[in-house]
C-alpha positions as CSV (number, residue, x, y, z in Angstrom):
1,M,46.5,2.3,19.1
2,R,49.8,3.3,16.3
3,A,49.7,6.9,18.1
4,A,49.6,5.6,21.6
5,E,52.6,3.0,21.0
6,Q,54.5,6.7,19.6
7,R,53.8,8.5,22.4
8,C,55.0,5.2,24.7
9,F,58.3,5.1,22.9
10,A,58.4,8.9,23.4
11,A,58.0,8.4,27.0
12,G,61.0,6.2,27.0
13,T,59.9,3.0,26.9
14,S,61.5,0.6,24.3
15,Q,60.3,-0.9,21.9
16,S,61.6,-4.5,23.1
17,E,59.9,-3.8,26.1
18,L,56.7,-3.2,25.2
19,M,56.6,-6.5,23.1
20,A,58.3,-8.4,26.3
21,R,55.3,-6.3,28.3
22,A,52.4,-8.1,25.5
23,A,54.2,-11.2,25.2
24,R,54.0,-11.5,28.9
25,A,50.4,-11.0,29.2
26,V,50.2,-13.5,26.4
27,A,52.4,-15.8,27.9
28,R,50.4,-15.7,31.4
29,E,46.6,-16.2,29.4
30,V,48.0,-19.3,27.2
31,A,49.7,-20.7,30.5
32,R,46.3,-20.4,32.0
33,L,44.0,-21.8,29.9
34,G,46.2,-24.2,28.3
35,A,46.7,-26.0,31.8
36,G,50.1,-27.2,30.4
37,Q,49.2,-28.9,27.0
38,P,51.5,-28.8,24.6
39,V,51.5,-25.1,22.8
40,L,52.1,-24.7,18.9
41,V,53.1,-20.9,18.5
42,L,52.1,-19.7,14.9
43,A,54.6,-16.1,14.3
44,G,54.1,-13.7,11.4
45,P,56.6,-11.8,9.6
46,G,55.3,-8.2,11.1
47,N,55.6,-7.1,15.1
48,N,52.4,-9.7,16.1
49,G,55.1,-12.7,14.9
50,G,57.6,-11.0,17.5
51,D,55.4,-11.1,20.4
52,A,54.2,-14.7,19.5
53,Y,58.5,-15.4,19.5
54,A,58.9,-13.6,23.0
55,A,55.8,-15.1,23.8
56,A,57.3,-18.9,22.8
57,T,60.0,-18.1,24.3
58,M,58.6,-17.6,27.7
59,L,56.0,-20.5,27.6
60,R,59.4,-22.9,27.4
61,E,61.7,-20.7,30.1
62,W,58.3,-21.5,32.0
63,G,58.7,-25.4,31.9
64,H,56.1,-25.7,28.5
65,D,56.5,-28.0,25.2
66,V,56.5,-25.5,22.8
67,A,56.9,-25.8,18.6
68,V,56.8,-23.4,16.3
69,A,55.5,-22.8,12.6
70,A,56.3,-19.6,11.1
71,L,55.1,-18.0,8.1
72,G,57.9,-15.9,7.2
73,R,60.3,-14.1,9.9
74,P,60.4,-10.7,10.8
75,T,63.5,-8.5,9.7
76,A,63.7,-5.7,11.7
77,G,63.6,-4.1,15.2
78,A,62.3,-5.8,18.5
79,A,60.7,-8.3,16.5
80,A,63.4,-9.7,14.6
81,D,65.6,-9.7,18.1
82,Y,62.8,-12.1,19.9
83,A,63.2,-14.0,16.6
84,A,66.7,-14.6,17.0
85,A,66.7,-15.4,20.4
86,W,63.8,-18.2,19.6
87,S,66.7,-21.0,19.7
88,G,63.7,-23.6,18.9
89,P,63.5,-25.4,15.6
90,V,60.8,-23.3,13.0
91,Q,58.3,-25.1,11.1
92,T,56.1,-23.9,7.9
93,L,52.8,-23.6,8.5
94,E,52.2,-26.9,5.8
95,Q,54.5,-28.8,8.1
96,A,52.9,-27.9,11.6
97,T,51.0,-31.1,13.2
98,P,48.4,-29.5,15.4
99,R,48.9,-29.7,18.8
100,P,45.9,-29.0,22.3
101,V,46.4,-25.4,22.5
102,L,47.6,-22.6,19.9
103,V,49.0,-19.3,20.2
104,D,47.9,-17.2,16.3
105,G,50.7,-14.7,16.5
106,L,50.3,-14.4,12.4
107,F,49.1,-11.0,11.7
108,G,47.9,-8.3,14.2
109,I,45.8,-5.0,14.0
110,G,46.4,-3.3,10.0
111,L,45.3,-5.4,8.3
112,S,43.5,-4.8,5.2
113,R,43.6,-7.4,2.2
114,P,42.3,-10.6,2.4
115,L,44.5,-13.8,3.9
116,D,46.2,-16.2,1.4
117,E,44.1,-18.8,0.9
118,M,47.0,-21.4,1.7
119,V,47.3,-19.2,5.0
120,A,43.8,-18.9,5.7
121,A,43.5,-22.8,5.0
122,Q,46.5,-24.0,7.3
123,L,45.4,-21.4,10.3
124,A,42.0,-22.9,10.1
125,R,43.0,-26.3,10.0
126,L,45.4,-26.2,13.2
127,V,42.6,-24.1,15.2
128,A,40.1,-27.3,14.8
129,G,43.1,-29.5,15.5
130,A,43.7,-27.3,18.9
131,V,41.6,-28.0,22.0
132,V,42.5,-24.4,23.4
133,S,43.4,-21.3,20.9
134,V,44.3,-18.2,21.9
135,A,44.6,-14.8,19.2
136,I,47.8,-12.5,20.2
137,D,45.6,-8.7,19.5
138,L,43.5,-9.8,17.3
139,P,42.8,-13.2,14.7
140,S,44.4,-13.2,11.7
141,G,42.7,-12.2,9.0
142,L,39.7,-9.5,10.6
143,A,39.9,-5.8,9.2
144,T,40.6,-4.0,12.7
145,D,38.9,-1.4,12.5
146,S,35.6,-2.4,10.5
147,G,35.4,-6.1,11.9
148,A,35.0,-7.2,8.3
149,D,36.4,-11.2,7.7
150,L,39.5,-11.2,5.4
151,G,39.8,-14.9,6.2
152,A,39.7,-15.0,9.9
153,P,39.2,-18.8,10.9
154,G,36.0,-20.2,13.3
155,G,36.4,-21.4,16.4
156,I,39.0,-19.3,18.6
157,T,38.5,-19.7,22.3
158,A,40.3,-16.8,23.7
159,T,42.2,-13.2,22.4
160,V,43.7,-11.4,24.4
161,A,43.9,-8.0,23.6
162,L,46.5,-5.6,23.5
163,G,46.4,-2.4,25.5
164,A,43.1,-1.2,24.6
165,L,40.2,-2.7,22.8
166,K,40.0,-2.5,18.8
167,P,37.0,-1.9,17.0
168,A,37.6,-5.7,15.6
169,H,37.2,-7.2,19.1
170,A,33.3,-5.4,19.3
171,I,31.7,-4.8,15.6
172,G,31.3,-7.0,12.6
173,A,32.8,-10.5,12.1
174,G,35.4,-9.8,14.9
175,A,32.9,-10.0,17.5
176,A,32.2,-13.5,17.2
177,K,35.3,-14.6,15.8
178,C,37.1,-13.5,18.9
179,G,36.3,-15.6,21.4
180,H,36.2,-14.3,24.3
181,V,38.1,-11.2,24.4
182,L,40.8,-10.5,27.7
183,L,41.6,-7.3,27.5
184,A,45.8,-6.9,29.0
185,D,47.4,-3.8,30.1
186,I,50.8,-3.2,28.8
187,G,51.4,0.2,29.5
188,V,50.0,1.9,26.8
189,E,47.4,4.9,27.3
190,A,45.1,5.3,24.9
191,A,43.0,8.6,25.3
192,T,39.8,7.4,23.6
193,D,35.9,8.3,23.4
194,C,34.7,5.5,22.2
195,R,33.9,2.5,24.9
196,T,32.1,-0.5,25.5
197,L,28.5,-1.0,26.8
198,A,28.5,-1.4,30.8
199,R,25.6,-2.5,33.1
200,P,24.7,1.0,34.1
201,R,23.7,2.2,37.7
202,L,20.9,3.5,38.0
203,S,18.9,4.7,41.1
204,A,15.5,3.8,42.5
205,P,13.2,6.9,42.8
206,G,13.7,9.2,45.9
207,A,10.8,9.6,48.8
208,E,9.5,12.8,46.8
209,A,9.3,10.9,43.7
210,H,5.7,10.8,41.7
211,K,4.7,10.3,38.1
212,Y,5.7,13.3,36.8
213,A,8.9,13.6,38.3
214,R,9.7,10.2,36.8
215,G,9.0,11.2,33.1
216,L,6.2,11.0,31.3
217,V,6.8,9.4,27.8
218,V,3.8,9.9,24.8
219,V,3.6,7.0,22.2
220,V,2.4,8.0,19.0
221,G,0.3,5.2,17.2
222,G,-0.5,4.4,13.2
223,S,-2.1,2.1,11.2
224,M,-0.7,-0.1,13.0
225,T,-1.6,0.1,16.5
226,G,0.1,-3.0,18.2
227,A,4.0,-1.8,17.7
228,A,3.1,1.3,19.6
229,H,1.1,-0.7,22.2
230,L,4.5,-2.6,23.2
231,A,6.7,0.7,22.6
232,A,4.2,1.9,25.3
233,R,4.3,-0.9,27.6
234,A,8.1,-0.9,27.3
235,A,8.2,2.6,28.3
236,L,5.8,1.4,31.3
237,H,8.1,-1.2,32.8
238,G,11.8,0.9,31.7
239,G,11.4,3.3,34.5
240,A,8.4,6.1,33.1
241,G,6.3,7.5,35.6
242,Y,3.6,8.4,33.1
243,V,2.8,6.5,29.5
244,S,0.4,7.5,27.0
245,L,-0.5,6.7,24.1
246,A,-1.8,8.3,21.6
247,T,-3.4,6.7,18.7
248,A,-7.2,7.3,16.7
249,T,-8.6,4.3,17.9
250,P,-7.6,3.5,21.5
251,P,-6.3,-0.5,21.8
252,A,-9.2,-3.0,23.4
253,S,-6.1,-4.0,25.9
254,G,-4.4,-3.1,28.6
255,P,-1.9,-2.1,30.8
256,D,-5.3,-0.1,32.3
257,A,-2.4,2.2,33.4
258,I,-0.6,3.3,30.0
259,V,-3.6,6.5,29.4
260,H,-4.7,6.6,25.8
261,R,-5.4,9.5,24.0
262,T,-7.5,10.2,21.0
263,I,-5.9,11.9,17.8
264,A,-7.1,11.5,14.2
265,S,-4.8,13.6,12.9
266,G,-1.3,15.8,12.6
267,D,-3.3,19.1,14.2
268,A,-3.9,16.5,17.0
269,L,-0.9,15.3,18.1
270,A,0.7,19.3,17.9
271,A,-2.4,20.0,20.2
272,L,-1.4,17.3,22.6
273,L,2.4,18.3,22.2
274,T,1.7,21.6,23.7
275,D,1.8,20.3,27.5
276,D,5.3,21.0,28.9
277,R,5.6,17.7,31.3
278,I,6.1,15.9,28.4
279,D,9.7,14.6,28.1
280,A,10.3,12.3,25.1
281,V,8.1,11.4,22.1
282,V,7.8,8.4,20.7
283,I,6.7,8.1,16.6
284,G,7.4,5.6,14.1
285,P,6.0,2.2,15.6
286,G,3.4,1.0,13.5
287,L,3.1,4.7,12.3
288,G,2.7,3.6,8.4
289,R,4.4,5.4,5.0
290,D,1.1,7.0,3.8
291,A,-0.3,10.6,3.6
292,P,-1.2,10.2,8.2
293,A,1.5,8.8,8.8
294,R,3.7,12.1,7.4
295,D,0.8,14.4,8.8
296,L,1.7,12.6,12.7
297,L,5.6,12.8,11.5
298,E,5.9,16.2,10.3
299,A,4.0,17.4,13.3
300,A,5.9,16.1,15.9
301,L,8.9,17.2,14.0
302,R,7.9,21.0,14.3
303,S,7.5,20.1,17.8
304,D,9.7,21.7,20.8
305,R,9.4,17.8,22.6
306,D,12.2,15.6,22.4
307,L,11.8,12.7,20.0
308,V,12.4,8.3,19.9
309,V,12.3,8.3,16.0
310,D,12.4,4.9,15.3
311,G,9.9,2.4,12.5
312,D,7.8,4.1,9.7
313,A,8.9,7.3,10.5
314,L,12.8,6.9,9.9
315,S,11.5,5.5,6.7
316,L,9.2,8.4,5.6
317,L,12.7,10.6,7.2
318,A,14.9,8.8,4.9
319,G,17.8,11.1,3.5
320,S,17.0,13.9,5.1
321,A,17.1,12.8,8.5
322,A,20.5,14.7,9.5
323,E,18.8,17.8,7.7
324,R,15.3,17.5,9.7
325,L,16.9,16.4,13.1
326,R,20.0,19.4,13.0
327,T,17.8,22.0,11.8
328,R,15.4,21.1,15.4
329,T,15.8,23.0,18.6
330,A,14.6,19.8,21.1
331,K,16.9,16.5,21.3
332,A,15.9,13.8,19.1
333,L,17.3,9.9,19.3
334,V,17.1,7.3,16.4
335,T,17.4,3.5,16.1
336,P,17.8,2.5,13.2
337,H,18.9,-0.8,12.1
338,S,21.3,-1.0,9.1
339,G,19.1,-1.0,6.3
340,E,17.1,2.1,7.6
341,F,20.4,3.3,8.0
342,S,21.7,3.1,5.0
343,R,18.5,5.4,4.1
344,M,19.0,7.8,5.7
345,F,22.9,8.1,6.1
346,D,26.3,7.2,4.6
347,T,27.9,4.1,4.8
348,A,30.7,4.8,3.2
349,D,32.7,4.2,6.5
350,D,33.1,1.6,9.2
351,K,29.9,0.9,11.9
352,I,31.6,3.2,14.3
353,T,32.8,6.1,12.1
354,A,29.8,5.6,10.1
355,T,27.4,6.2,13.3
356,R,29.4,8.4,14.9
357,S,29.0,10.8,11.5
358,A,25.4,10.4,11.5
359,A,25.5,11.5,14.9
360,T,27.8,14.7,14.3
361,A,25.8,14.7,11.3
362,S,22.0,15.1,12.5
363,G,22.6,16.5,16.2
364,A,20.8,13.5,17.4
365,T,21.6,10.3,19.7
366,V,22.3,7.9,16.6
367,I,21.7,4.1,18.3
368,H,22.3,1.7,15.3
369,K,21.2,-1.6,15.9
370,G,22.4,-5.3,15.6
371,S,24.5,-7.6,16.7
372,D,26.7,-4.8,17.4
373,T,25.0,-1.9,18.1
374,V,26.8,1.3,18.3
375,I,25.5,4.3,20.0
376,A,26.6,7.6,19.1
377,E,26.3,11.4,20.2
378,A,26.3,14.4,18.2
379,S,29.3,15.1,20.6
380,G,31.6,11.7,19.1
381,S,31.2,9.7,22.4
382,V,30.6,6.5,21.2
383,V,29.6,3.2,23.4
384,V,29.7,-0.1,21.2
385,A,27.4,-2.8,22.8
386,S,28.2,-6.3,21.1
387,G,27.0,-9.8,21.8
388,A,23.2,-9.5,21.5
389,S,21.2,-12.0,22.0
390,S,20.7,-13.9,18.3
391,W,16.5,-14.5,19.4
392,L,16.1,-10.7,19.4
393,S,15.9,-11.2,15.6
394,T,12.3,-11.1,15.6
395,A,9.4,-8.9,15.3
396,G,8.5,-6.0,17.6
397,T,12.0,-6.2,19.1
398,G,12.7,-2.9,18.2
399,D,9.7,-0.9,18.9
400,V,10.3,-2.6,22.6
401,L,13.5,-0.8,22.9
402,A,12.3,2.6,21.2
403,G,10.1,2.7,24.7
404,L,12.7,1.4,26.7
405,V,15.0,4.5,25.3
406,A,12.1,7.0,25.8
407,A,11.9,5.6,29.3
408,R,15.8,6.5,30.3
409,H,15.5,9.7,28.6
410,A,12.7,10.7,30.3
411,A,13.8,9.9,33.5
412,G,17.3,11.5,33.0
413,G,19.1,8.9,31.8
414,T,20.9,8.1,28.5
415,A,20.6,5.8,25.0
416,D,23.2,3.3,26.5
417,Q,21.0,1.7,29.8
418,A,18.5,1.2,27.6
419,V,20.3,-1.0,25.0
420,W,21.9,-2.5,28.1
421,L,18.7,-3.5,29.7
422,H,17.1,-4.3,26.7
423,S,19.9,-7.0,25.8
424,R,20.0,-8.2,29.8
425,A,15.9,-8.9,29.1
426,A,16.8,-11.1,26.3
427,R,19.3,-13.0,27.9
428,L,16.4,-13.4,30.9
429,V,14.0,-14.3,28.5
430,G,15.7,-17.1,27.2
431,P,15.3,-18.5,23.6
432,A,12.7,-18.0,21.5
433,F,10.6,-15.0,22.6
434,A,8.5,-12.8,21.5
435,A,8.9,-9.5,21.5
436,D,6.3,-9.2,24.5
437,D,8.2,-11.5,26.8
438,L,10.8,-9.1,27.0
439,I,8.2,-6.6,28.6
440,A,8.1,-8.7,32.0
441,K,12.0,-8.9,32.3
442,I,12.7,-4.9,31.9
443,P,11.9,-4.8,35.4
444,V,13.9,-8.0,37.0
445,A,17.3,-6.1,34.5
446,L,16.6,-3.1,35.9
447,G,16.1,-4.0,39.4
448,E,20.1,-5.6,38.6
449,C,21.2,-2.1,38.1
450,L,20.1,-0.4,41.5
């Protein structure tokens, strides 16, 4: 974002003009959400504070009752000019009395250390005393690139993201602490290969479609067949034309549309996977971590079929994941949660950077699950999906996602389509559901994309 701003300045836009655009965007939202109620603007010592002073001046010119409380004062550049242009009184944070509308302009992007305890306490007090609170660019107390909580208050109503979304708007604690994120166009071109998840546009099968044209998915079962069965059912309802469940012993229940294959060893699986019509293989849900499980995983890795690797298979790969997947000729899509990811890849960076690095190192599509799921391709492109239902934190939902990923991949789609369908199905099914309940809502979610 800083580089994008510098390009904007180089093209002839002044810092003062850019700050005015930002302030105008903030003031518009504050006026809209505040509905004429008295406003308290908190201004910090940097450029975020400059935005705050400029917004305060605009709001007062528009007829609003505005008070300003400050932490320090900008001393240079456009921020200092806008601070000087504010002709009203300025209180300290301790002196400030809560008002129905609060504007947080203390700190924006670039914060790298925790807020001072006094500042954090006063900010929390003033946010709690407001009916509506609006943050400029980011709530004060969030690490921009990781979303880590550095003392940010709870209860922010909305955040006006200036020019582009920042990682903290979508990952880590920021995903929850930003409230409703409102993106404001301030005329800055921020080129990026990272985007947020949007509802996909899908097409119904054409008139000439047949089951193999829609994709054949094989799900490999292990010692806990229920997990593999969930994945197979999800693949079936996620749009695959043909789903086969390969296990040592067939499950006792349907759906009858799933074709059961009996495999007693890795050699039997290897023979099954020579079928060129197979578009995707799911391995890992309920696989186990014993010698027979390793035998099945090795057979899958040696095959030239595209793989969706989940659950136990991820734990079996562990630290060898990048090397084992990189040397395959066929595509791999891996679906680790944070614990599995930490056993497989380097976690030193923020979630977006770490996931992108894992995808580049392994050559795989990495679907790093969580309330802020990050999907990275080996090419470096990233999709971030935040705001998933917290009710997904129940056993078996990951198996459903693995089946969905396989179905969309087999049909020529993408992993982010599967993540959207999974999240949407959870919203449709409501609270306190079992993983099985998700599957019936997948076709409904899919129908919303046609």
